[in-house]
C-alpha positions in Angstrom: 0.0 0.0 0.0 2.2 2.9 -1.3 -0.5 5.5 -0.4 -0.4 4.3 3.2 3.4 4.6 3.3 3.2 8.1 1.9 0.8 9.4 4.5 1.8 7.5 7.7 4.5 10.0 8.6 2.1 12.9 8.1 -1.0 11.8 9.9 -2.4 8.5 11.1 -3.7 6.4 8.1 -6.7 5.4 10.2 -8.4 8.7 9.1 -7.9 7.7 5.4 -9.4 4.3 6.1 -12.3 6.1 7.8 -12.9 8.3 4.7 -12.9 5.2 2.4 -15.4 3.4 4.6 -17.5 6.5 4.9 -17.8 6.5 1.1 -18.7 2.8 1.0 -21.4 3.3 3.7 -22.6 6.4 1.9 -23.2 4.4 -1.3 -24.9 1.7 0.8 -27.2 4.3 2.3 -28.0 5.7 -1.2 -28.8 2.2 -2.4 -31.0 1.5 0.6 -32.9 4.8 0.1 -33.7 4.0 -3.5 -36.8 1.8 -2.9 -38.5 4.6 -1.0 -38.7 6.7 -4.1 -39.5 3.7 -6.3 -42.6 2.6 -4.3 -45.2 4.9 -5.9 -43.8 4.6 -9.4 -43.8 0.8 -9.2 -47.4 1.0 -8.0 -48.3 3.1 -11.1 -46.2 1.2 -13.7 -47.1 -2.4 -12.7 -50.1 -2.1 -10.4 -48.1 -3.5 -7.5 -49.7 -2.7 -4.1 -47.6 -1.1 -1.3 -48.0 -4.3 0.6 -46.4 -6.2 -2.2 -43.4 -3.8 -2.5 -43.2 -3.7 1.3 -42.9 -7.5 1.4 -39.9 -7.4 -0.9 -38.3 -4.6 1.1 -38.9 -6.4 4.4 -36.9 -9.4 3.0 -34.2 -6.9 2.1 -34.2 -5.4 5.6 -34.1 -8.7 7.3 -31.3 -10.1 5.1 -29.3 -6.9 5.5 -29.3 -7.5 9.3 -28.8 -11.3 9.2 -25.8 -11.0 6.9 -24.1 -8.7 9.5 -22.5 -11.2 11.8 -21.4 -13.5 8.9 -19.9 -10.5 7.1 -18.0 -9.5 10.2 -16.8 -13.1 10.5 -15.8 -13.2 6.8 -13.8 -10.0 7.4 -11.9 -11.8 10.2 -11.2 -14.9 8.0 -10.8 -13.5 4.4 -10.1 -9.8 5.1 -12.0 -6.6 4.9 -10.9 -5.7 1.4 -11.9 -9.0 -0.3 -15.2 -9.1 1.6 -16.2 -5.5 0.7 -15.1 -5.8 -2.9 -17.2 -8.9 -3.4 -20.2 -7.3 -1.8 -19.9 -4.1 -4.0 -19.7 -6.3 -7.1 -22.9 -8.2 -6.2 -24.5 -4.8 -5.4 -23.6 -3.3 -8.7 -24.8 -6.2 -10.8 -28.0 -6.7 -8.8 -29.1 -3.1 -8.8 -28.2 -2.7 -12.5 -30.3 -5.7 -13.4 -33.3 -4.3 -11.6 -33.7 -1.8 -14.4 -35.1 -4.8 -16.4 -37.6 -6.1 -13.8 -41.3 -6.5 -14.7 -42.6 -9.2 -12.3 -43.0 -9.2 -8.5 -40.5 -12.1 -8.2 -37.9 -10.0 -9.9 -38.3 -7.4 -7.1 -38.1 -10.0 -4.4 -35.0 -11.7 -5.9 -33.0 -8.5 -6.7 -34.1 -5.9 -4.1 -35.0 -8.5 -1.5 -32.3 -11.2 -1.7 -29.3 -9.8 -3.7 -29.3 -6.2 -2.5 -30.2 -7.2 1.1 -27.3 -9.6 1.3 -24.7 -7.3 -0.3 -25.6 -4.2 1.8 -25.3 -6.3 4.9 -21.5 -6.5 4.3 -21.1 -2.8 3.6 -22.9 -1.0 6.4 -22.8 -0.9 10.2 -20.8 -4.1 10.8 -18.2 -2.9 8.4 -18.0 0.4 10.3 -17.7 -1.4 13.7 -15.0 -3.7 12.4 -12.9 -0.9 11.0 -13.3 1.3 14.0 -12.3 -1.5 16.4 -9.2 -2.3 14.3 -8.0 1.2 13.7 -8.9 3.2 16.8 -8.0 2.7 20.4 -9.0 6.3 21.2 -11.9 8.3 19.7 -13.8 5.2 18.8 -17.1 6.9 19.6 -16.3 9.9 17.4 -15.1 7.6 14.5 -18.2 5.5 14.7 -20.4 8.6 14.8 -18.7 9.9 11.6 -19.3 6.5 9.8 -22.9 6.2 11.0 -23.5 9.8 9.8 -22.7 8.6 6.3 -26.3 7.2 6.2 -27.6 10.7 6.6 -25.2 12.0 4.0 -26.3 9.3 1.6 -29.8 10.5 1.9 -28.7 14.1 1.5 -26.9 13.4 -1.7 -29.1 10.7 -3.3 -32.8 11.3 -2.3 -33.6 14.7 -3.8 -31.7 13.8 -7.0 -33.4 10.4 -7.3 -36.8 11.9 -6.6 -36.3 14.5 -9.3 -35.1 11.9 -11.8 -38.1 9.7 -11.1 -40.5 12.6 -11.5 -39.0 13.5 -14.9 -37.7 10.2 -16.4 -39.1 7.4 -14.4 -37.5 5.0 -11.9 -35.2 3.0 -14.2 -32.4 5.7 -14.5 -31.9 5.9 -10.8 -31.1 2.2 -10.4 -28.4 2.6 -13.1 -27.0 5.7 -11.2 -26.8 3.7 -7.9 -25.1 0.7 -9.7 -22.6 3.1 -11.2 -21.7 4.5 -7.8 -21.0 0.9 -6.5 -18.7 0.2 -9.5 -16.7 3.4 -8.8 -16.1 2.4 -5.2 -14.5 -1.0 -6.1 -11.0 0.3 -7.2 -10.9 2.7 -4.3 -11.3 -0.2 -1.9 -8.6 -2.1 -3.7 -6.0 0.6 -3.5 -6.8 2.6 -0.4 -8.2 0.1 2.2 -5.5 -1.9 4.1 -6.6 -4.9 6.2 -5.4 -3.6 9.5 -2.9 -1.0 11.0 -0.1 -3.6 11.2 -0.4 -4.1 7.4 1.2 -0.7 6.9 3.4 -0.8 10.0 1.1 1.1 12.3 -0.7 0.6 15.6 -4.3 1.6 16.1 -4.8 5.3 16.7 -4.1 6.2 20.3 -2.5 2.8 21.2 0.7 2.8 23.3 3.9 2.3 21.2 4.9 -0.5 23.7 2.1 -2.7 22.4 3.3 -5.2 19.7 1.8 -4.9 16.2 -1.2 -7.3 15.7 -0.9 -9.4 12.5 -3.3 -12.1 13.7 -5.7 -13.5 11.2 -8.5 -16.0 12.2 -8.3 -19.4 10.4 -11.8 -20.5 11.6 -14.8 -20.9 9.3 -16.8 -17.6 9.2 -20.0 -19.5 10.0 -18.3 -21.0 13.0 -17.0 -17.6 14.1 -20.5 -16.1 13.8 -22.4 -18.8 15.7 -19.7 -19.1 18.4 -20.0 -15.4 19.1 -23.8 -15.7 19.2 -23.6 -18.7 21.6 -21.2 -16.8 23.9 -23.2 -13.5 23.8 -26.7 -15.1 24.1 -26.0 -16.0 27.7 -25.7 -12.4 28.6 -28.8 -10.3 29.6 -27.0 -7.2 28.1 -26.9 -8.8 24.7 -30.7 -9.3 24.7 -31.3 -5.7 25.9 -29.0 -4.4 23.2 -30.7 -6.7 20.6 -34.2 -5.6 21.6 -33.4 -1.9 21.8 -31.8 -2.1 18.3 -34.9 -4.0 17.1 -36.9 -0.9 18.1 -34.4 1.4 16.5 -34.7 -0.4 13.2 -38.5 -0.5 13.3 -38.7 3.3 13.9 -36.1 4.4 11.3 -35.2 2.2 8.2 -38.3 0.1 8.5 -40.9 2.8 9.0 -39.8 6.3 8.1 -37.0 5.3 5.7 -39.4 3.1 3.7 -42.8 4.8 4.0 -42.3 8.5 4.7 -42.3 9.6 1.0 -45.4 7.5 0.3 -47.0 9.0 3.5 -46.3 12.5 2.3 -48.2 11.5 -0.9 -51.2 10.7 1.2 -51.2 14.3 2.4 -50.9 15.8 -1.1 -47.1 16.3 -1.1 -45.0 15.4 -4.2 -42.3 12.8 -4.1 -39.7 15.6 -4.5 -41.1 17.4 -1.5 -41.2 14.3 0.6 -37.6 13.4 -0.4 -36.5 16.9 0.4 -37.9 16.7 3.9 -36.2 13.3 4.3 -32.9 14.8 3.0 -33.2 17.7 5.5 -33.5 15.1 8.3 -30.4 13.6 6.8 -28.5 16.9 7.2 -29.6 17.1 10.8 -28.7 13.5 11.5 -25.2 14.2 10.1 -24.8 16.7 12.9 -26.7 14.7 15.5 -24.9 11.4 15.0 -21.4 12.9 14.8 -22.1 14.8 18.0 -23.5 11.6 19.5 -20.2 9.9 18.8 -18.4 12.7 20.6 -20.7 12.4 23.5 -20.4 8.6 23.7 -16.6 9.0 24.4 -17.4 11.3 27.4 -20.8 10.4 29.0 -22.9 7.5 30.2 -24.1 5.7 27.1 -27.1 4.2 28.7 -28.4 7.7 29.6 -27.7 9.0 26.1 -29.7 6.1 24.6 -32.6 6.9 27.1 -32.8 10.4 25.7 -32.4 9.4 22.1 -35.2 6.8 22.2 -37.5 8.9 24.3 -37.2 12.0 22.1 -37.6 9.9 18.9 -40.8 8.3 20.3 -42.3 11.8 21.1 -41.4 13.0 17.6 -43.2 10.1 16.0 -46.3 10.4 18.2 -46.4 14.1 17.0 -46.0 13.2 13.3 -49.7 12.7 12.3 -50.5 16.2 13.8 -47.5 17.7 12.1 -49.1 17.3 8.6 -52.0 19.4 9.8 -50.0 22.3 11.2 -49.2 24.7 8.3 -45.6 25.8 7.7 -44.3 24.7 11.1 -45.5 21.1 11.7 -43.2 19.1 9.5 -40.1 21.3 10.1 -40.6 20.7 13.9 -40.9 16.9 13.3 -37.9 16.9 10.9 -35.7 18.9 13.4 -36.2 16.6 16.4 -36.5 13.3 14.5 -33.6 14.2 12.2 -31.1 15.0 15.0 -32.0 11.6 16.5 -32.2 9.4 13.3 -29.3 7.0 14.0 -27.7 8.8 16.9 -28.3 5.5 18.8 -25.5 3.7 16.9 -22.3 5.1 18.5 -23.5 4.5 22.1 -24.7 1.0 21.2 -21.3 0.1 19.6 -19.6 1.6 22.6 -21.7 -0.5 25.0 -21.2 -3.6 22.9 -17.4 -3.1 23.1 -17.5 -2.5 26.8 -19.5 -5.6 27.5 -17.9 -8.1 25.0 -14.4 -6.7 24.3 -12.9 -5.2 21.2 -12.0 -8.5 19.5 -15.5 -10.1 19.8 -17.5 -6.8 19.6 -17.7 -6.6 15.7 -19.3 -10.0 15.3 -21.5 -9.6 18.4 -22.6 -6.2 17.1 -23.4 -7.9 13.8 -26.0 -10.0 15.6 -27.3 -6.9 17.3 -27.6 -5.3 13.8 -29.6 -8.3 12.8 -32.1 -7.3 15.5 -32.1 -3.8 14.1 -33.0 -5.1 10.6 -35.5 -7.6 11.8 -37.2 -4.7 13.5 -37.0 -2.7 10.2 -38.5 -5.7 8.3 -41.3 -6.0 10.8 -42.1 -2.2 10.5 -41.8 -2.1 6.7 -44.2 -4.9 6.2 -46.5 -4.1 9.1 -46.9 -0.4 8.1 -47.6 -1.4 4.5 -50.3 -3.8 5.6 -51.8 -1.3 8.0 -51.9 1.4 5.3 -53.6 -1.0 2.9 -56.3 -2.0 5.4 -56.9 1.3 7.2 -56.1 3.8 4.4 -53.6 5.8 6.5 -50.3 5.5 8.4 -51.6 6.9 11.7 -51.9 3.7 13.7 -48.4 2.5 12.4 -47.0 5.9 13.5 -48.4 5.6 17.0 -47.1 2.0 17.3 -43.6 3.1 16.2 -43.6 6.0 18.7 -44.8 3.8 21.6 -42.1 1.2 20.9 -39.4 4.0 21.2 -40.8 5.1 24.5 -40.6 1.5 25.7 -37.0 1.3 24.4 -36.0 4.4 26.4 -36.8 2.4 29.6 -35.1 -0.8 28.4 -31.8 0.8 27.7 -31.3 2.0 31.3 -30.7 -1.7 32.3 -27.8 -2.3 29.8 -24.4 -2.9 31.4 -25.7 -1.9 34.8 -23.8 -3.4 37.7 -25.7 -4.7 40.7 -25.7 -2.2 43.6 -23.6 -4.5 45.8 -21.0 -5.1 43.0 -20.9 -1.4 42.2 -20.3 -0.5 45.8 -17.4 -2.9 46.1 -15.8 -1.7 42.9 
């Protein structure tokens, strides 16, 4: 890695690695945002109901999460670079082929199975793996920056995609997203080392007395993933993290990320308007999540999560009324919800590392992400079914807000020492 050798005497190469992974996760976020602007056009072009499209997207969301622990294990066994390049290749081919789809099974195969599996290797588990390998200090900030790429992906892609759909239809946007994945492949090949020791470095902030870590697991990735699950599943903290992230996924990717643009259409707002509101929430989340990473290095992460889930729940409960308040309703919702969109990720990663250690944390976090995406799949399908049967999203919104309030209470029990043990410590 000649580039790494050139920069390592100027500043730590971990920041270059962070930038490359930010780009990968940004493209993943843009890909994952694409179906939300395709939902109504597919309904018009093929007569597919929102429940049908939501079913395909729920498979996507579930696979996205379930691939996480196996992707993290594959990165341990085969390397980050090879795993990510393979996933980007599948993503580019799958998304490109979707421009030819005309049957519901095409949607399920491509956007459900292929895209769901590929994006599972290029999102949050990738971020957690890279941060734990490259950073001893400022882990929360680094994870906050990577998580914020989801917001930036929406900011860059959604308004553009909505405008293209409105003028040219939905097919050009899938070719745009496929092209972005192709461009990322050579950047990964040339700029993403496997670990700090590959370029003669230690993780950022690690003592110079610590020997370089060249270790590579020889175990089967499936064995690694299930061994981590077996070990973690005996811990109450794992299930609290899993359940809280289930609620996180249900109230973000699954509900607002999938249905918000279609919900705006129910109130007479255009796709471009809905996408613009979603993008504005992306800008706010870029700020909120980066700041959340900074806070997670300095304050009690359980308390941070309590406020994040509680405020998100109140914002969602307010949403049905926001559409009826002229001028100020949706901006108020967008402000509070946007700052909180994925601010939960840095404290959750930090707590996972505190409980399970930096070596096991990426794979364990992969299983926690699986909970996030199972929640997203539940909400994507459930909201679509409720909208079809009731004619509005109001009940789905109330359920989502109520889950967040419950999540705010649950997170206070994570990694909490018994009083007697805490007094003796």
